[in-house]
Every structure is written in structure tokens, then in C-alpha cells.
C-alpha positions in Angstrom: -34.8 38.1 45.0 -33.9 34.7 43.8 -30.3 33.6 45.0 -27.9 32.4 42.3 -28.1 28.4 41.1 -25.4 26.5 41.2 -24.3 22.7 40.9 -21.1 20.6 42.1 -20.3 18.1 39.7 -17.7 16.4 41.6 -18.5 16.7 45.1 -15.7 16.6 48.2 -16.1 17.2 51.6 -14.7 20.7 51.5 -17.4 21.5 48.4 -20.5 19.9 50.3 -19.3 22.1 53.2 -19.1 25.1 50.9 -22.4 24.4 49.7 -23.7 24.5 53.5 -22.4 28.0 53.9 -23.7 29.3 50.4 -27.3 27.8 51.1 -27.4 29.9 54.2 -26.5 33.0 52.0 -29.1 32.4 49.5 -27.6 29.9 46.9 -29.7 27.3 45.3 -27.8 24.0 44.4 -29.5 22.2 41.4 -29.9 18.7 40.9 -28.3 18.7 37.1 -25.7 20.8 35.6 -27.9 22.1 33.0 -30.3 23.7 35.6 -27.3 25.9 37.1 -25.8 29.2 36.3 -22.8 28.3 38.2 -20.7 25.0 38.0 -18.5 24.6 41.3 -15.1 22.4 41.0 -12.3 21.9 43.4 -9.2 23.9 43.0 -7.1 23.1 41.0 -9.4 22.1 38.4 -8.6 19.7 35.4 -9.9 19.7 32.2 -11.2 16.4 32.6 -13.5 17.5 35.6 -15.7 19.9 33.5 -17.6 17.8 30.7 -20.2 20.0 29.2 -21.0 23.2 29.9 -23.2 25.8 28.4 -22.1 29.5 27.2 -24.2 31.1 29.9 -22.9 29.1 32.7 -19.7 30.4 35.2 -17.1 28.1 36.3 -15.6 28.4 39.5 -12.5 26.3 40.5 -8.9 26.9 40.4 -6.1 27.1 37.5 -8.5 27.8 34.8 -6.3 29.6 32.3 -6.9 26.3 30.2 -10.7 27.6 29.5 -11.7 29.3 26.3 -11.5 32.9 26.5 -15.1 33.3 26.5 -16.1 31.0 29.2 -16.9 33.3 32.5 -14.9 32.1 35.4 -14.1 32.8 39.2 -10.7 31.4 39.3 -9.9 30.8 43.2 -6.3 30.5 42.6 -6.0 34.1 41.5 -7.7 35.8 44.4 -5.4 37.1 47.1 -7.3 36.6 50.0 -8.2 33.1 49.4 -4.6 32.3 48.7 -3.5 33.9 51.9 -6.1 32.4 54.1 -5.9 29.1 52.3 -2.0 29.0 53.0 -3.1 29.9 56.8 -5.2 26.5 57.0 -2.4 24.6 55.0 0.3 25.6 57.4 -2.3 24.3 60.7 -2.7 21.1 59.0 1.1 20.6 58.2 1.7 21.5 61.7 -0.9 18.5 63.0 1.0 16.3 60.6 4.5 17.5 62.4 3.4 17.1 66.1 2.1 13.6 64.9 4.8 12.5 63.1 7.9 14.0 64.7 10.2 11.5 66.8 10.7 14.3 69.5 8.8 17.2 71.2 8.6 20.2 68.9 10.4 22.8 71.6 13.9 23.2 70.5 13.5 20.9 67.4 15.7 21.6 64.3 13.1 22.3 61.5 14.3 23.4 58.0 11.5 25.3 55.6 12.2 25.3 52.2 10.5 28.7 50.6 9.6 32.1 52.0 6.0 32.2 50.3 2.5 32.4 51.9 2.6 28.8 53.3 6.5 29.1 54.6 5.6 32.4 56.3 2.6 31.1 57.8 4.3 27.8 59.2 7.5 29.8 60.3 5.3 31.9 62.4 3.5 28.9 63.9 6.6 26.7 64.9 8.3 29.8 65.9 5.6 30.3 68.7 6.0 26.6 69.4 9.8 27.4 70.6 10.8 25.2 67.6 14.4 26.2 66.1 13.3 27.0 62.7 15.4 27.8 59.7 14.1 29.2 56.5 15.7 28.3 52.9 14.8 31.5 50.9 16.6 32.3 47.1 16.4 36.3 47.6 18.3 38.3 49.3 15.6 40.5 50.3 13.7 37.7 51.6 16.5 36.5 53.9 17.1 40.1 54.8 13.2 40.4 56.1 13.9 36.8 57.9 16.5 38.4 60.0 14.5 41.3 60.5 11.6 39.5 62.0 14.0 37.5 64.2 13.8 34.3 62.1 17.2 32.2 61.1 17.8 32.0 57.4 19.8 30.2 55.1 21.0 30.7 51.5 21.9 28.3 48.8 25.7 28.3 49.6 25.1 27.2 53.2 22.3 24.8 52.9 24.2 21.5 52.2 26.6 22.3 55.2 23.5 22.1 57.8 21.1 19.6 56.5 22.4 16.8 58.9 21.2 18.6 61.9 17.7 18.8 60.9 15.0 16.5 62.7 12.4 17.9 60.4 12.6 19.1 56.3 9.5 20.8 54.9 9.3 21.5 51.4 6.8 24.6 49.9 8.7 25.4 46.6 7.5 23.6 43.6 10.9 22.9 42.1 13.9 21.0 43.0 16.2 22.4 45.7 18.1 19.5 47.3 20.2 17.2 45.0 20.2 13.6 45.4 23.6 13.7 46.7 22.8 16.4 49.2 19.5 14.0 50.0 22.1 11.6 51.3 23.7 14.0 53.9 20.0 14.2 55.8 19.9 12.4 58.9 18.4 9.2 59.0 15.0 9.2 60.7 14.4 12.8 59.7 11.0 13.6 58.9 10.4 15.3 55.4 7.5 16.6 54.4 6.5 17.6 51.0 3.9 20.7 50.8 4.5 21.6 47.0 2.7 20.4 43.8 4.9 17.1 43.0 7.4 15.5 44.8 10.8 17.6 45.2 12.5 16.1 48.0 14.9 13.8 47.5 14.5 10.0 48.9 11.9 7.6 49.3 10.9 8.3 52.6 9.0 11.5 52.0 5.7 12.2 53.1 3.1 13.7 50.4 1.0 16.2 52.0 -0.6 17.8 49.2 -4.2 19.4 49.4 -4.3 19.7 53.2 -7.0 22.0 53.5 -9.5 19.7 51.7 -8.0 16.5 53.3 -7.5 17.6 56.6 -9.8 20.7 57.3 -12.7 20.3 54.9 -14.9 22.5 57.2 -12.4 25.3 57.1 -11.8 25.1 53.7 -15.4 24.9 52.6 -16.0 28.0 54.6 -13.3 29.8 52.8 -14.6 29.0 49.5 -18.0 30.0 50.1 -16.6 33.5 51.4 -14.5 33.8 48.4 -17.3 33.1 46.1 -19.5 35.5 47.9 -17.3 38.2 47.3 -17.0 37.6 43.7 -20.9 37.5 43.5 -21.0 41.0 45.2 -20.7 40.2 49.0 -18.0 41.3 51.2 -14.4 40.1 51.7 
């Protein structure tokens, strides 16, 4: 049985890794877009990446709601397995940046994580097992209750500003402003500030942008995950 035909309009290291995995599973990568059933893009995908596609082609990428409703798609950023596994890869890549950039040893370092979403959960778990003093800011009472139940430190908005000066590292995972410019001036000099959310939400000029870490820092792992997710949507196993 002939495998699916695919084309990568804008290759990246992660997509090339995905292609290697998909070839081993029988996929055929074509020389031109016109010959392919599936067009494989990086996620998130922008409209200007797409160019021309025919009615019988399926777009694979992320954040594809801008497509006409008649266009077939596989949206990686709506797949729960992909989102959770990608968060774990992101957290591991972020941890490598922290270990490299932190001015002191990680053990007992005071670290603040803004957000208790998928990335926040994975990164908290990893840092906790390295004996860092991790505190997590979470907006919802239910999330702070879960943090305490798991044995993690938590903080709410009312206590956040009072503790900012104690942290040696602040990591943001929330795609929205949490700290004001005034609160940013409370942060201790030399504090490592890592921005993992889309955009630049942490205050100050010394913030380290860390967007798209899986594709940048771990393209092989990212590609394997992309391939596994696509295979599942094409009838394989998760």
C-alpha cells in the first residue's frame, strides 16, 4: 500500500527530523508541493507560510484557525498529546538554559515560575527534583491548592510583589503581563529572567527570550514528536 505523500515548503531542523521518522513509517516526500497530499509546516503556522495549496491537500501545522473551513488540516496545537509532550521538551530545554545561565548552583536557588500550565508543571517538577527552592505563581485558588497538595510553594497576586527581591531566577510561562514595570524594579540585580511565553511579558531590558525551544534546542526530539502525532492522526497509535 502506497504511503502518504508529503512536502515541506519551509524546512527546519525539527521538520527534517520529523521527515526522517515519517519516511521510516512509509511516508513519501515529494520534490514539489503540487505532488503532495500533505503540506507540513512548523507550528505555529502563519498565513504567509502557506502560499498556494490545492483543494485536495491537507495542511499540517499549528494555530490553523485562519484557514478557510473547507481546507483539510491537522492542527498540532489542538492535539492534547502533542501539547503535553511538547511542554515537557520545552521545560527540559529551559532547564538547560537555567543551568547554564544561573550565577549560582541550582541547589537551594530561589526560583519563581509564573504560571501553572503545562510548561509550568513540567518545569516545577524538574527543578524541584534538583532541590531548587521553587515558588509558583498561580491565579486560581484551585491551582494553588493543588500546588500545596503536591508539596510545592505557591504564591498569589497579593503576595507576589513582597517576595520578588528574593529570587535569583524568574521564569514566565504566561502569555500576558503579570508583573508591572514598578514591580520589575524590585527584582534583584543579576536575577536571571527567562521568557517562555509567546511575546515579551517580563519587565526590563535584560529578559532572555526563549520562544520555540523544542525546535531550536532539541530538534530531534521535536521532530520525533511531530512525526508521532501525525502518524496518530493518519491512523497509527499515539
